[in-house]
Every structure is written in structure tokens, then in C-alpha cells.
Biopython code that builds the backbone (N, CA, C, O; Angstrom):
import numpy as np
from Bio.PDB.StructureBuilder import StructureBuilder

atoms = [
    (1, "MET", "N", (221.657, 203.857, 131.111)),
    (1, "MET", "CA", (221.441, 203.789, 129.906)),
    (1, "MET", "C", (221.726, 202.190, 129.542)),
    (1, "MET", "O", (222.637, 201.862, 128.783)),
    (2, "GLU", "N", (220.955, 201.367, 130.092)),
    (2, "GLU", "CA", (221.123, 199.594, 129.870)),
    (2, "GLU", "C", (220.739, 199.196, 128.954)),
    (2, "GLU", "O", (219.591, 199.474, 128.606)),
    (3, "ASN", "N", (221.632, 198.302, 128.125)),
    (3, "ASN", "CA", (220.952, 197.417, 127.244)),
    (3, "ASN", "C", (220.726, 198.301, 126.061)),
    (3, "ASN", "O", (219.690, 198.194, 125.405)),
    (4, "VAL", "N", (221.781, 199.290, 125.719)),
    (4, "VAL", "CA", (221.542, 199.729, 124.506)),
    (4, "VAL", "C", (222.163, 199.180, 123.295)),
    (4, "VAL", "O", (223.358, 198.889, 123.342)),
    (5, "LYS", "N", (221.446, 198.994, 122.145)),
    (5, "LYS", "CA", (221.654, 198.279, 120.957)),
    (5, "LYS", "C", (221.891, 199.350, 120.030)),
    (5, "LYS", "O", (221.277, 200.414, 120.108)),
    (6, "ILE", "N", (222.777, 199.103, 119.136)),
    (6, "ILE", "CA", (222.976, 199.773, 117.760)),
    (6, "ILE", "C", (222.439, 198.654, 116.578)),
    (6, "ILE", "O", (222.910, 197.528, 116.412)),
    (7, "LEU", "N", (221.426, 199.221, 115.876)),
    (7, "LEU", "CA", (220.861, 198.767, 114.880)),
    (7, "LEU", "C", (221.682, 199.041, 113.537)),
    (7, "LEU", "O", (221.723, 200.132, 112.969)),
    (8, "CYS", "N", (222.414, 197.726, 113.069)),
    (8, "CYS", "CA", (223.279, 198.230, 111.874)),
    (8, "CYS", "C", (222.414, 197.594, 110.573)),
    (8, "CYS", "O", (221.787, 196.534, 110.553)),
    (9, "ASP", "N", (222.579, 198.561, 109.517)),
    (9, "ASP", "CA", (222.010, 198.568, 108.535)),
    (9, "ASP", "C", (222.944, 197.069, 107.625)),
    (9, "ASP", "O", (224.000, 196.535, 107.966)),
    (10, "THR", "N", (222.118, 196.778, 106.520)),
    (10, "THR", "CA", (222.858, 195.564, 105.727)),
    (10, "THR", "C", (224.287, 195.950, 105.285)),
    (10, "THR", "O", (225.216, 195.142, 105.258)),
    (11, "ASP", "N", (224.367, 197.004, 105.006)),
    (11, "ASP", "CA", (225.610, 197.478, 104.109)),
    (11, "ASP", "C", (226.712, 197.483, 105.120)),
    (11, "ASP", "O", (227.850, 197.130, 104.814)),
    (12, "VAL", "N", (226.331, 197.947, 106.518)),
    (12, "VAL", "CA", (227.568, 197.706, 107.454)),
    (12, "VAL", "C", (227.779, 196.214, 107.767)),
    (12, "VAL", "O", (228.942, 195.867, 107.972)),
    (13, "ILE", "N", (226.727, 195.209, 107.836)),
    (13, "ILE", "CA", (227.299, 193.794, 108.035)),
    (13, "ILE", "C", (227.837, 193.488, 106.966)),
    (13, "ILE", "O", (228.828, 192.762, 107.044)),
    (14, "ILE", "N", (227.507, 193.804, 106.009)),
    (14, "ILE", "CA", (228.399, 193.126, 104.525)),
    (14, "ILE", "C", (229.723, 193.548, 104.941)),
    (14, "ILE", "O", (230.595, 192.683, 105.022)),
    (15, "GLU", "N", (230.017, 194.843, 105.236)),
    (15, "GLU", "CA", (231.453, 195.180, 105.212)),
    (15, "GLU", "C", (232.269, 194.367, 106.424)),
    (15, "GLU", "O", (233.344, 193.810, 106.202)),
    (16, "TYR", "N", (231.604, 194.369, 107.770)),
    (16, "TYR", "CA", (231.910, 193.392, 108.700)),
    (16, "TYR", "C", (232.180, 191.937, 108.151)),
    (16, "TYR", "O", (233.255, 191.417, 108.452)),
    (17, "LEU", "N", (231.212, 191.192, 107.309)),
    (17, "LEU", "CA", (231.439, 190.062, 106.771)),
    (17, "LEU", "C", (232.831, 189.862, 105.882)),
    (17, "LEU", "O", (233.629, 188.941, 106.055)),
    (18, "LYS", "N", (232.943, 190.861, 104.951)),
    (18, "LYS", "CA", (234.244, 191.184, 104.103)),
    (18, "LYS", "C", (235.427, 191.160, 104.845)),
    (18, "LYS", "O", (236.456, 190.645, 104.408)),
    (19, "GLY", "N", (235.331, 191.744, 106.056)),
    (19, "GLY", "CA", (236.495, 191.635, 107.025)),
    (19, "GLY", "C", (237.075, 193.170, 106.872)),
    (19, "GLY", "O", (238.251, 193.367, 107.177)),
    (20, "ASN", "N", (236.385, 194.086, 106.476)),
    (20, "ASN", "CA", (236.665, 195.668, 106.538)),
    (20, "ASN", "C", (237.341, 195.939, 107.838)),
    (20, "ASN", "O", (236.646, 195.840, 108.849)),
    (21, "GLU", "N", (238.681, 196.287, 107.968)),
    (21, "GLU", "CA", (239.425, 196.513, 109.204)),
    (21, "GLU", "C", (238.880, 197.753, 110.051)),
    (21, "GLU", "O", (239.050, 197.821, 111.268)),
    (22, "ALA", "N", (238.280, 198.625, 109.386)),
    (22, "ALA", "CA", (237.704, 199.874, 109.890)),
    (22, "ALA", "C", (236.328, 199.263, 110.583)),
    (22, "ALA", "O", (236.120, 199.351, 111.793)),
    (23, "THR", "N", (235.634, 198.782, 109.873)),
    (23, "THR", "CA", (234.265, 198.184, 110.695)),
    (23, "THR", "C", (234.285, 197.197, 111.887)),
    (23, "THR", "O", (233.517, 197.213, 112.848)),
    (24, "LYS", "N", (235.354, 196.290, 111.641)),
    (24, "LYS", "CA", (235.957, 195.419, 112.664)),
    (24, "LYS", "C", (236.371, 195.868, 113.955)),
    (24, "LYS", "O", (236.072, 195.362, 115.036)),
    (25, "LYS", "N", (237.184, 196.999, 113.711)),
    (25, "LYS", "CA", (237.904, 197.745, 114.761)),
    (25, "LYS", "C", (236.531, 198.175, 115.650)),
    (25, "LYS", "O", (236.402, 197.871, 116.836)),
    (26, "ILE", "N", (235.501, 198.953, 114.854)),
    (26, "ILE", "CA", (234.400, 199.612, 115.606)),
    (26, "ILE", "C", (233.756, 198.524, 116.440)),
    (26, "ILE", "O", (233.571, 198.605, 117.655)),
    (27, "PHE", "N", (233.400, 197.392, 115.586)),
    (27, "PHE", "CA", (232.576, 196.346, 116.340)),
    (27, "PHE", "C", (233.259, 195.857, 117.628)),
    (27, "PHE", "O", (232.724, 195.663, 118.719)),
    (28, "ASP", "N", (234.537, 195.699, 117.285)),
    (28, "ASP", "CA", (235.567, 195.191, 118.687)),
    (28, "ASP", "C", (235.058, 196.071, 119.940)),
    (28, "ASP", "O", (234.703, 195.744, 121.072)),
    (29, "LYS", "N", (235.167, 197.347, 119.271)),
    (29, "LYS", "CA", (235.073, 198.412, 120.662)),
    (29, "LYS", "C", (233.557, 198.321, 121.157)),
    (29, "LYS", "O", (233.363, 198.470, 122.363)),
    (30, "LEU", "N", (232.663, 198.129, 120.466)),
    (30, "LEU", "CA", (231.296, 197.834, 120.761)),
    (30, "LEU", "C", (231.045, 196.876, 121.387)),
    (30, "LEU", "O", (229.921, 196.751, 121.874)),
    (31, "LYS", "N", (232.009, 195.930, 121.556)),
    (31, "LYS", "CA", (231.373, 194.417, 121.773)),
    (31, "LYS", "C", (229.988, 194.082, 121.214)),
    (31, "LYS", "O", (228.971, 194.769, 121.306)),
    (32, "ASN", "N", (230.156, 192.813, 120.576)),
    (32, "ASN", "CA", (229.093, 192.233, 119.706)),
    (32, "ASN", "C", (227.806, 192.223, 120.615)),
    (32, "ASN", "O", (226.832, 192.233, 119.862)),
    (33, "LYS", "N", (227.549, 192.212, 121.486)),
    (33, "LYS", "CA", (226.499, 192.131, 122.364)),
    (33, "LYS", "C", (225.696, 193.379, 122.208)),
    (33, "LYS", "O", (224.466, 193.351, 122.251)),
    (34, "SER", "N", (226.422, 194.541, 122.017)),
    (34, "SER", "CA", (225.667, 195.728, 121.666)),
    (34, "SER", "C", (225.177, 196.284, 120.224)),
    (34, "SER", "O", (224.622, 197.344, 119.937)),
    (35, "ILE", "N", (225.516, 195.364, 119.550)),
    (35, "ILE", "CA", (225.004, 195.469, 117.838)),
    (35, "ILE", "C", (223.832, 194.348, 117.509)),
    (35, "ILE", "O", (223.829, 193.166, 117.853)),
    (36, "ALA", "N", (222.856, 195.050, 116.757)),
    (36, "ALA", "CA", (221.724, 194.149, 116.334)),
    (36, "ALA", "C", (221.546, 194.334, 114.970)),
    (36, "ALA", "O", (221.998, 195.331, 114.407)),
    (37, "LEU", "N", (220.909, 193.435, 114.367)),
    (37, "LEU", "CA", (220.447, 193.555, 113.128)),
    (37, "LEU", "C", (218.948, 193.398, 112.910)),
    (37, "LEU", "O", (218.461, 192.398, 113.437)),
    (38, "SER", "N", (218.071, 194.248, 112.190)),
    (38, "SER", "CA", (216.849, 193.696, 112.100)),
    (38, "SER", "C", (216.574, 192.222, 111.134)),
    (38, "SER", "O", (217.354, 191.673, 110.356)),
    (39, "ALA", "N", (215.396, 191.901, 111.452)),
    (39, "ALA", "CA", (215.204, 190.617, 110.652)),
    (39, "ALA", "C", (215.238, 190.681, 109.223)),
    (39, "ALA", "O", (215.540, 189.808, 108.409)),
    (40, "ILE", "N", (214.779, 192.181, 109.018)),
    (40, "ILE", "CA", (214.967, 192.140, 107.327)),
    (40, "ILE", "C", (216.114, 192.489, 106.951)),
    (40, "ILE", "O", (216.257, 192.528, 105.729)),
    (41, "THR", "N", (217.192, 192.823, 107.719)),
    (41, "THR", "CA", (218.466, 192.810, 107.259)),
    (41, "THR", "C", (218.996, 191.515, 107.296)),
    (41, "THR", "O", (219.896, 191.198, 106.519)),
    (42, "LEU", "N", (218.528, 190.722, 108.130)),
    (42, "LEU", "CA", (218.785, 189.144, 108.025)),
    (42, "LEU", "C", (218.603, 188.500, 106.849)),
    (42, "LEU", "O", (219.426, 187.895, 106.163)),
    (43, "MET", "N", (217.476, 188.684, 106.686)),
    (43, "MET", "CA", (216.889, 188.230, 105.205)),
    (43, "MET", "C", (217.480, 188.632, 104.011)),
    (43, "MET", "O", (217.756, 187.753, 103.195)),
    (44, "GLU", "N", (217.773, 190.012, 103.707)),
    (44, "GLU", "CA", (218.585, 190.470, 102.880)),
    (44, "GLU", "C", (219.798, 189.784, 102.623)),
    (44, "GLU", "O", (220.183, 189.511, 101.486)),
    (45, "LEU", "N", (220.486, 189.464, 103.801)),
    (45, "LEU", "CA", (221.851, 189.038, 103.844)),
    (45, "LEU", "C", (221.556, 187.532, 103.319)),
    (45, "LEU", "O", (222.294, 187.183, 102.397)),
    (46, "PHE", "N", (220.842, 186.823, 103.644)),
    (46, "PHE", "CA", (220.385, 185.372, 103.358)),
    (46, "PHE", "C", (220.323, 185.219, 101.933)),
    (46, "PHE", "O", (220.863, 184.313, 101.300)),
    (47, "TYR", "N", (219.546, 186.279, 101.403)),
    (47, "TYR", "CA", (219.021, 186.237, 100.070)),
    (47, "TYR", "C", (220.179, 186.600, 98.934)),
    (47, "TYR", "O", (220.185, 186.386, 97.721)),
    (48, "GLY", "N", (221.013, 187.142, 99.677)),
    (48, "GLY", "CA", (222.195, 187.747, 98.781)),
    (48, "GLY", "C", (223.467, 186.776, 98.886)),
    (48, "GLY", "O", (224.569, 187.019, 98.394)),
    (49, "ALA", "N", (223.097, 185.572, 99.653)),
    (49, "ALA", "CA", (224.177, 184.608, 99.702)),
    (49, "ALA", "C", (224.344, 184.076, 98.394)),
    (49, "ALA", "O", (223.262, 183.877, 97.842)),
    (50, "LEU", "N", (225.457, 183.747, 97.640)),
    (50, "LEU", "CA", (225.890, 182.964, 96.451)),
    (50, "LEU", "C", (225.630, 181.563, 96.379)),
    (50, "LEU", "O", (225.292, 181.022, 95.326)),
    (51, "ASN", "N", (225.784, 180.903, 97.549)),
    (51, "ASN", "CA", (225.543, 179.489, 97.725)),
    (51, "ASN", "C", (225.223, 178.932, 99.205)),
    (51, "ASN", "O", (224.915, 179.737, 100.084)),
    (52, "LYS", "N", (225.296, 177.590, 99.468)),
    (52, "LYS", "CA", (225.103, 177.359, 100.469)),
    (52, "LYS", "C", (226.095, 177.462, 101.619)),
    (52, "LYS", "O", (225.842, 177.767, 102.784)),
    (53, "ARG", "N", (227.289, 177.148, 101.070)),
    (53, "ARG", "CA", (228.324, 177.349, 101.736)),
    (53, "ARG", "C", (228.600, 178.927, 102.264)),
    (53, "ARG", "O", (228.870, 179.218, 103.429)),
    (54, "GLU", "N", (228.492, 179.726, 101.328)),
    (54, "GLU", "CA", (228.272, 181.231, 101.936)),
    (54, "GLU", "C", (227.191, 181.273, 103.170)),
    (54, "GLU", "O", (227.429, 181.550, 104.346)),
    (55, "LEU", "N", (225.865, 180.902, 102.540)),
    (55, "LEU", "CA", (224.990, 180.971, 103.596)),
    (55, "LEU", "C", (225.118, 180.613, 104.980)),
    (55, "LEU", "O", (224.791, 181.276, 105.964)),
    (56, "LYS", "N", (225.661, 179.425, 104.918)),
    (56, "LYS", "CA", (226.339, 178.590, 106.309)),
    (56, "LYS", "C", (227.235, 179.642, 107.009)),
    (56, "LYS", "O", (226.929, 179.883, 108.177)),
    (57, "LYS", "N", (228.374, 180.358, 106.444)),
    (57, "LYS", "CA", (229.131, 180.989, 106.705)),
    (57, "LYS", "C", (228.520, 182.418, 107.310)),
    (57, "LYS", "O", (229.084, 182.799, 108.336)),
    (58, "ILE", "N", (227.651, 183.093, 106.905)),
    (58, "ILE", "CA", (226.673, 184.184, 107.077)),
    (58, "ILE", "C", (226.250, 183.927, 108.452)),
    (58, "ILE", "O", (226.608, 184.614, 109.408)),
    (59, "LYS", "N", (225.361, 182.765, 108.528)),
    (59, "LYS", "CA", (224.495, 182.296, 109.686)),
    (59, "LYS", "C", (225.622, 181.922, 110.729)),
    (59, "LYS", "O", (225.405, 182.103, 111.927)),
    (60, "ARG", "N", (226.553, 181.520, 110.386)),
    (60, "ARG", "CA", (227.514, 181.049, 111.657)),
    (60, "ARG", "C", (228.180, 182.642, 112.082)),
    (60, "ARG", "O", (228.352, 182.810, 113.289)),
    (61, "ALA", "N", (228.492, 183.603, 111.310)),
    (61, "ALA", "CA", (229.077, 185.090, 111.581)),
    (61, "ALA", "C", (227.884, 185.758, 112.387)),
    (61, "ALA", "O", (228.192, 186.249, 113.473)),
    (62, "LEU", "N", (226.746, 185.823, 112.042)),
    (62, "LEU", "CA", (225.632, 186.482, 112.754)),
    (62, "LEU", "C", (225.223, 186.071, 113.928)),
    (62, "LEU", "O", (224.508, 186.720, 114.692)),
    (63, "SER", "N", (225.675, 184.944, 114.120)),
    (63, "SER", "CA", (225.116, 184.088, 115.594)),
    (63, "SER", "C", (225.228, 184.781, 116.417)),
    (63, "SER", "O", (224.371, 184.656, 117.291)),
    (64, "GLU", "N", (226.045, 185.622, 116.586)),
    (64, "GLU", "CA", (226.793, 186.444, 117.925)),
    (64, "GLU", "C", (226.026, 187.872, 118.189)),
    (64, "GLU", "O", (226.225, 188.653, 119.120)),
    (65, "PHE", "N", (225.138, 187.987, 117.161)),
    (65, "PHE", "CA", (224.409, 189.340, 117.241)),
    (65, "PHE", "C", (222.817, 189.207, 117.626)),
    (65, "PHE", "O", (222.192, 188.170, 117.402)),
    (66, "ASP", "N", (222.394, 190.044, 118.060)),
    (66, "ASP", "CA", (221.027, 190.133, 118.402)),
    (66, "ASP", "C", (220.086, 190.023, 117.268)),
    (66, "ASP", "O", (220.675, 190.501, 116.298)),
    (67, "ILE", "N", (219.030, 189.666, 116.958)),
    (67, "ILE", "CA", (218.349, 189.824, 115.829)),
    (67, "ILE", "C", (216.822, 190.595, 116.475)),
    (67, "ILE", "O", (216.187, 190.148, 117.429)),
    (68, "ILE", "N", (216.577, 191.442, 115.933)),
    (68, "ILE", "CA", (215.198, 192.311, 116.312)),
    (68, "ILE", "C", (214.109, 191.940, 115.226)),
    (68, "ILE", "O", (214.283, 192.324, 114.069)),
    (69, "ASP", "N", (213.295, 191.405, 115.475)),
    (69, "ASP", "CA", (212.288, 190.847, 114.407)),
    (69, "ASP", "C", (210.850, 191.758, 114.809)),
    (69, "ASP", "O", (209.742, 191.568, 114.306)),
    (70, "ASP", "N", (211.168, 192.711, 115.771)),
    (70, "ASP", "CA", (209.881, 193.166, 115.958)),
    (70, "ASP", "C", (210.330, 194.885, 115.956)),
    (70, "ASP", "O", (210.646, 195.461, 116.997)),
    (71, "LEU", "N", (210.300, 195.435, 114.864)),
    (71, "LEU", "CA", (210.740, 197.130, 114.843)),
    (71, "LEU", "C", (209.956, 198.096, 115.804)),
    (71, "LEU", "O", (210.350, 199.237, 116.044)),
    (72, "ARG", "N", (208.938, 197.608, 116.278)),
    (72, "ARG", "CA", (208.353, 198.524, 117.177)),
    (72, "ARG", "C", (208.807, 198.520, 118.534)),
    (72, "ARG", "O", (208.365, 199.327, 119.352)),
    (73, "LEU", "N", (209.857, 197.462, 118.881)),
    (73, "LEU", "CA", (210.479, 197.451, 119.869)),
    (73, "LEU", "C", (211.509, 198.777, 120.117)),
    (73, "LEU", "O", (211.923, 199.139, 121.218)),
    (74, "LEU", "N", (211.846, 199.472, 118.672)),
    (74, "LEU", "CA", (212.883, 200.494, 118.889)),
    (74, "LEU", "C", (212.123, 201.541, 118.975)),
    (74, "LEU", "O", (212.900, 202.496, 118.948)),
    (75, "LYS", "N", (210.877, 201.987, 119.079)),
    (75, "LYS", "CA", (210.086, 202.975, 119.144)),
    (75, "LYS", "C", (210.267, 203.419, 120.754)),
    (75, "LYS", "O", (210.093, 202.547, 121.605)),
    (76, "GLU", "N", (210.635, 204.857, 121.185)),
    (76, "GLU", "CA", (210.645, 205.426, 122.251)),
    (76, "GLU", "C", (209.096, 205.201, 123.153)),
    (76, "GLU", "O", (208.042, 205.492, 122.589)),
    (77, "GLU", "N", (209.100, 204.746, 124.362)),
    (77, "GLU", "CA", (207.944, 204.729, 124.769)),
    (77, "GLU", "C", (207.738, 206.385, 125.409)),
    (77, "GLU", "O", (206.666, 206.725, 125.908)),
]
sb = StructureBuilder()
sb.init_structure("model")
sb.init_model(0)
sb.init_chain("A")
sb.init_seg("    ")
for serial, (resi, resn, name, xyz) in enumerate(atoms, 1):
    if name == "N":
        sb.init_residue(resn, " ", resi, " ")
    sb.init_atom(name, np.array(xyz, "f"), 0.0, 1.0, " ", f" {name:<3s}", serial, name[0])
structure = sb.get_structure()
């Protein structure tokens, strides 16, 4: 089972960004390369940023995760 990714919802990523300890522990165990988010989630997070400083912080924090921009890739063959 190579290259397995866990697709995280916006709510989960928000908790991670807020520093939720339980979420951070899970992310640390999974290693960030196993975690992905959809382009839709990314846009929701960008849209929800309060200002340019927060947007920059979000972009920096999410740069370590894979972004899936074609959800058809998740479909099993």
C-alpha cells in the first residue's frame, strides 16, 4: 500500500492551524507527506483568511501538504 494519502477536510485543517494538540499529534504520527487536502479545501481556507498576514501564514503552513486538484484521482481503478 504505497503512497497512501489521507484527504483532510477543511475543519480538520483549521484545527491543525489553530494548534489543536490532538490534531497535531495525529499529524505528527502520520507524517505530513501522508496528508493531503483538496483544492476546494485550500480555497475555503484562503477565502476564510481574515487578512493578508493570516493568508500568508496559511500558505506557509500548508506548503508541506500535498494538494489534490483533480478529485477523480481518488477514484479506485
